[in-house]
Phi, psi and omega in degrees: 000140182269133175283116185295336183277328186245346184060025176241165174299144174302149186305315180302318181292321179297319180291317182297321183270005186303318183291327175294319177298318179299316180298315179293324178296319177297322179297315180300318181289320182299320184254011179051045180281141180289123185297315182296318178296320178299314181293321179293318179295320178297318180298317180298313181295321178302316180296315180296320179294319179294323182295334180300328180253336181274327170074340178233157179298316183297313180293322178296315178301317180295319183292319185264355180059045177235140182310139183302325180295321178290317179300314180298317180297319180295314182294336178265013175059032174280135184297131181271142179294134178233124180292125181298146176290125182297314184294323179290320178297317179297316180297319179299320178291321177298319181299315180298314181292324181297320181292345177267353186222041177054034175073004180249132180228138174292148176286320185241159176099195180287148181049055183227177174299320180299315182293326178294315179298321180300321182281324187270318187218054182300125177079352184266342181205182180236158181296322179296320180297316180296313181296315179299320180292317181290329173295316180298330179273003180061032179265332180220166174240132181277118182251018182098263178272354180227169172230151175250126177286131180255300181193155174270087189255009179291325177294142185283153178277173177300321179294322178298315181293327177294319178295320177297321179297318178296318178297316181300315178299314183295317181296317179297318179297316181296315181295320178299318177297315181299313182290320178301314181291328180290323185267336184274116183277347180272117186301323184287350178260356180283145174276151179295132180210117181208160180225139175236119180205164181209150174243024183242014185259124181291153183302327183294342181262357186302309186298317180293317179295321178299317180296312182295321178296316179300318179296318180295317180292323178296318179295319179295320178301315182296320179295317180293321179298318178295318180298312181294322179297327182292340179262351184287149174252164180278074180228162180296153175302139178089003181296318181244170181295153183281136173213151182173196184225143176240131181240129182217142168262153174211152175226121179240141175276177187297326181287329179283000000 
């Protein structure tokens, strides 16, 4: 629910969802995902999901609290404006200039990192911040008064996208299970959903418990794989609806 006075989530909801926000924030940082693009894509999907039950632009707009013109544009598949990533734009410009100068660029002066920042993000950041971030991303090497371009590595690799796809599938499956169980009043139609965790285990036992838990989950995985295979027919992938089980271990510290 939106607080009419602050236009922010009410405090109880913000606190309750804090760990979900932390998890998504870690995901964005791990894969260097553009925040604005992520929010725009989420907004588009949110509108389409709301429209499935609201059926009209006006009711959908009211439900999601988004301007009717934006809702209409999204439903008509009109491309939404996305603010370019400053760091990615700067890196792309550095790459072009580097290839013209044997991969070495001055930090200051004409045709430098400073001049690129001045054109791309004047007043929004500093040269030290940009250089430190790009060094941390292994995109450049700091040579003092100059930088050496290494690679444009902000874009994710094929393996990264494969991992993101697996995460996306798992999150969707988990949420579907959660909502199904929340809405279905008939116990026999609920999917199995349970959690086992403890805050009473000393640190000295972590490694052994981790090992034993992993072995148990691996054995369970093998049994489930055999069970599901026994019900499969010789048909192409995707012929029937997806069903299955997800098994995960986790370790959280006290602050998480």
